[in-house]
N, C-alpha and C positions, 0 to 999 in steps of 0.2 A: 397657483396660475394665477394674478393679481389683475384686474383692471384699471388701467388710471390713463384718463384722457381719450377712453376710448381705443387704447394702444395693450393689445394682450400681453403679458410678458410672463414669461417660468420662471422661477429661482430652484436653485439646489444650492444649498449653504448657501456661501458668498454671493454664489455666482446668480446672473441676472440676464434672462435669455429675451429676446423677442424670438418672437414666432421663425422669422426667418434663420435667424443664429443657434434658436433650437434646433430646429432642422438641418442647418450645416456641421453642430455637436453631432448631431445623431447619423447623418450621411458618414464622417469621420472615423468615426466610434463603429459605423458597419466595416466600413473600410480594415479598420486592421480587425475586425471580426476574420474577412475574407486572408489577411495575412497569416491569423493564427491558424485557421484552415486549410490554408497551402500546407503548411508545414507537418501541420498531425496526420493530415490526408494522406499526403505524399508518404511520410513518415511507416504510416502504419500500413499501409495497403504497401509498397514495397518492400519492407524491410522481414516479415516471412518468407517472399518468394529469395528474397536475396538470401536469405540464412539457408532455406532450405534448398537452393541452386547449389550451395556449396560444399550440400551432405552434414550440415547439423539439423541435430532430432527437433523433437516438439519438444522434450521437457527443457534442452537449451533455452529455444525461443521463448519457451515458459517463467525460466528463471531469468533469461536477461530483461524482457520486455514487463515481464509481469512479477515478479517479486522483486530483483534490484531495481528497477523503475518505481516499483513503488514505495519501497523505501527508503529511496530515496527523496520519492514527494513527502516519506513521513517526517524526515531533517528539514527536507528545505522547507516546506510550506509555514510549520509557523515559525523562522527565521524569517523569512520573507515577507511573511504578513506581519508580523510584530514592527521589524527594523523598517518596512514597510509606513505603517502606522504612525510609527514615530520622526519619519523623514521629514526636513522642511527643505525646500531647495528651491531658487527662483523655477524651475519645473515641475514646479510641486514635489508628490510623495508616492506617486506610482511610475508615472512617464520617465524618472528619469534609468530606472532599472530597466525599463525596453529597450532607451534608447541608447541607454551604453551597451549591453549586450545580444543587440542585432547583427553586428557584422561577425560577430565568431558565433553566434548560433547559425549564419545564414556559415560559413566557413564548413564549419562540422557539420553540417546538413550534406553538403558539396560533396564531401568525403568519404561521406560511405563506401560507393560502388569501387572504391580504389585503395583502401586498406586489403584486399586479398593479394592486390601486384605485390605487396611487400614479404610475398613469402618464399617469393624467388632468392629474397637477402638474407633468409632468418632459415632457420635451421627447424624439419617438422615438426615439433613439439621443442615446449618450454614448460617444464615443471611440472611434465607428464600428461601436459593440456595440450591438444591441436593449437598450431602456433595460429591456423585461418577463423578459431571461434577465440581465440583471445583476441588477436587484431579486431574485429566485426564486432565482439561483444565490448571491449572499450571505446572502440567508436560510436556504439551506439551508447553509452553508458555519458559519454563526454557530452555529446549533442542531448541528450535529454535532461542535463542539467544546466546547460545551457535555455533549452527550449524552456524548461517551467519558468522562467521568469517572466514572459509574455503568457503564458499557459494559467499561469498563476495571479499573476498582478492585473490582468486585461479586467479578469470579471471582479475586482476589488476597486478598478476605475468605475466601472459601471456607474453605481451607484452614486458616484464622486461629483459626476458629471452632468448625470442626464435627472430630471428632475422626476420626484417620485409618481406623478399624475398621469405621466408617461412611463411607466416602467413595464407596466403589463404590456404596451405597444411597442414599446423597445425591444422587448423579449420575442414578441414577435417575430418583427423587422430582423433581428438578428439571427433568429433559425431558417428564417427564411434564406438572408442572404447567405447562410451556410451552407442549406438544401441546394440553394441555387448555384455556387460554386460545385456542388457535389457534384451535380446532375451534369453539368461542363467535364467534371474529373473522368467519373467514370464511362461518361462517351469519347473522350478525346483523348483519355490519357493513360485511365486504366489498363486497355489492352498491351502496353507499351510497359507497364511495370517489371513483370518478371522478365524481358527479354532488352530491354535497354535502359536498367540503370545507370550507366554510366552519363543518360543524357537527361532521365529524370531527374535524379537527384539533384543535380547541376542548378539547371533549369525552377527549380520549386523552390532552388536558398535565393536566386536571384529576383526571384519576384515575391518572396518575404521580406526582404531587404530593405526593398523598392515602397513594399504598401507601409510596414511597419515605423520607416524613418518620415515618411508622409503622415503615421495618426500621430506621432510623436511634433510633429512641427505645425497641425494645423487643431490639434487639442488642447485648451488651456485648462487646467485645474484652478480651483478658487482659494481660498484663504482658509488657514483651518488653526483651532484652539492652539495656545505652545506646550509645548510638552513639557508636563512636570519635569520638574527640576531633579536630577539623582547627584545621591551624597559619590562624588567620586575618590572621597577618599577611603573609602576603603579597597580591602584588596580586589585583585580582578576575580578570582574564580568565587569569591563570597557575592560580588556583582551578579555575575552570573548565576552563582544559586538561588539569589534574590528574583532574578529575571524568569526564571523556570518556575519558581514555586508564584508569582504573581499569574506567569500564564497560565500554571495547570489551575491555580486557584480558579482563577475568569471563567476559564473555559469549561473545566470538567467536575465543580463543587456544585450545582444544580441541577438538580432533578430533570428538573422541565427541557435545561439542552440533552440531557443524557437521551431522552428519548427523543428528540429530533436527529439527532446524533446516530442511533443502533437505527433509524428507521433507513438512514440514507446510506448507512453503511453495509446494510441486508441487502438492499438494493443493489448498489457498488458493487457487491460480490460477483453481481451476474455479468459485469462487464470481463471477468476471470477470461471467459472465453472468446471475444471478440475477435482473436489474433487468431483463429480459428475457423471463421465462418467462412472464408472463404476458400478453404479447403474443403469444407462440406459441402459446397456447390458443387465443386473440381471433382469429389469422391464418389460422393453421395448422388449428385442431383444430374452428372455424367455434361455438366455443363461446360463449355469453354470459358477461355479468358472473355473475348466478343459479347458472349452470352452475359456472362456475371455483369460486365459494363452494363451491357442494356438491361438488365435488374436493376441497378443503381441507378439507370434514368427513371423507368417508372416510377420505384419506391421514390425517388428526389421529387417530379413533379410532384406524388399526391401528399408529400411532406411540406412543398413548398404552399399548396395550397391550404393544406390544413393549419399550417405556423401563421401564414397571413391572414387566417379567419381566427387564429385560437387565443391572438393579444387581448381583442374585444370580449372573446368570450371569457377566458378569464379573470378580466375585469369585471363581467357584469355576473357571472356566475361563481366567482371568487376562488381562490389560486387553493385550498384544498380541498375543495368540492372537485373541482376541475382533477386535481392532483390523484386524488382518489377513485374517481370513476375511470382514466385512462391504467393507472396501474393494474388496477383486478381486470381490466379487458386484455392489458398486455399479457398479464398473467397467464390466460385463457388461451390467448391468441399462441404462443410458445410454447405450450401444451400442446395446443393440437399438432402445430406445428411438425413437432418428432416423429407425428405419426402420418402427416397425410402430404407433406413436401417429399416431392418422390422425381421432379422434373424442370424443367421452366415454366410452362403455364401454371403448375402448382406454386411455382417458387413467389411468382407474379403476385397470387390472388393473396396468401396468406401471408408474405410479406411484404404486401400493398397494403393488408388489414390492421397489420402492424405499424404500421406508419403514418397511419390515423391516429391513432390513440398515443404511439411514441412522439408525436407532432404538439399534442395537445401532452401529456407529460412532461415536456422539456420548455413550453413556455409557460407552464404553471408553478414547475421548480423555480425556476428564477425569481419568478414572483414572492411564493414560499418562503425562499433565504431573505428576500427584503422584509416581509412580515416580522419573519420571527427573530433576527439576528438585531442587536442594538446598534446604531450608525454609527455610532463614536469608535466602538471597537468592531466593526463588520469585518474587516480583514484576520485578526487575530482567530476571532469567534469562529468563520468561517475556516482558517484554516485546523481550528481543534476538529471541526468536522471530518473535514478531508484527512488530517493525521489519522484516525481512527481507520477510517477507508482503507488509505492506502496499507498500514499495517496490516492489518487483517487479509486483506487482498495479495503481497504480500507473502503470508502465510500459507496462503491457498493455492498460489499458482504453481508452485514445485507438484506438489501431486496431481495436481488438474493436470502438468503435463507430463505425467508419469503415467497418468491412467490413458491418456489418448495417445501415449506413443504403445501403450499394451493394447488398444483397440488397434490400431493402424497395422503393429505387424501380429495380428491373431492369425492362426489360419481356421480354415473349415471347420475343423473339428476342436475349437476353444469354443468353452464355454463359458457362463454364468448366470450362474443360477442363485434363483431368491425367491423362497416360498416355493418352490419346487418349480419355478419356470426360469427360462432360458432366458436372457435379457440381451443375450447379443445380437439379434438382429435389428432390435428397438436401436443398440449401441452406437454400433461399429458405424465406421465412416464417419464419423465427427455428426450424426445424429445427435449424440446424448448431449448436446450444447443447448438446443432447444429444450430438454427437459430442466438442463441444469439452469439456464436463464428463468423457465416458466418458474420454479420453484423459488427462486431467489424474490422474482417479481411478486408474487405472492405473497410472501412472507412478509417483505419490505412495507407491503401494501397494508397489512393488516397493524403493523406495529404506527405506521404513521396515521391511521384511521382510531388507533387506541390513543396516542398521543394529545389527536386534536380533538378528539371528547373528551377524554380525562384532564388535560392541562390548558391545551392552547386558549379553548375557548374560555377559560377561566381570567385571561387575560384584563384589563381594565385601563391600558394604552399602549400606545404605535412604540415600537422598538421596546419589545416588553423584555425586565429584568425580575427576574423573581429573588 
């Protein structure tokens, strides 16, 4: 931040903002966050019920929304990040991709609940697979491909337009915005996601389209250094191989980044069970859709308050210190929740306590990302971390789905003996998801602590590169 002629200005690359301008940019960026939240929250909340209501198994759900989605991320993340890093257009390097995919993303979202109607005109099965499963799976995959354009590039747009000295506060406001949206969604929309998908999906799609276009119109990127010239005389395959080699070398050749990637990977594995969370409330806590929505409201209010304060806490305490405290506490709370959440009241207490530290971790993680990765290659380096996480999440989701179906279909006589103890009472009814999340979060926190103590504290400059 500069102070010239008593007028405060903020800078981000070649961009220069007055106080009013920087708050305007932050507002429209947050509006973009609402657009992204509308897509993600609506799809992720409604689709498990859409699949379940049409007789599809937990394994199918895990394969499509876990394995297939993760492997699509594995391919698209490095491609989109690298291509956008090298894009130079009059609209910038990230915004064009969000702008031109806004309409097809909305169309694919709106179409989701209508695919089963096509079964009336098709045979019951194709290639030995239920036609309904193929249609819903295909629709989900196509939607996810377009969704990734904003889900990936929005985060890379943040350091391109938000000044570094406001980054912690921006991530705080970013989380609060998402939480406030989540509160409204939980209160007014979630109770109907299972019963009225033909309304919920199209309404979410229209909202996204309007909000995404507003982001692209009101936010402007600065100028970037020219992209190094490439030798276009080489054969296409050789150029592609060279690009892949450069990507792998930049992302994966340094031990410093490997430890950071692994810490994120292990914590990311905890998300494999998120698609089953509402089933846990339904089956193990005997809550109906309205009660689950109310739980989301309480959690959202707590998270909003925490995130609002967390930006200032992270800027003061430090990103790594905040993230480590948050992750260790989250692990303890998850493990306790697997035993102690029995009904709505206990869910409010333990999920509310989890929300305190999840909010702190969410804000801190955004600041950690900016501190670790070099600005000039931010998109590409961030995609390296996401690529590893998506790859392993994809591998894990299939056995997680099989295990979930095993527990769901277990009879009262079914046992699961470990060290002479029957674990079934602790695991059935989707209760296992709490223990999985706790173990992954604890392991990821320990690796992040090692990375910080042994590697990160040795850095001598910002945008550290070894």
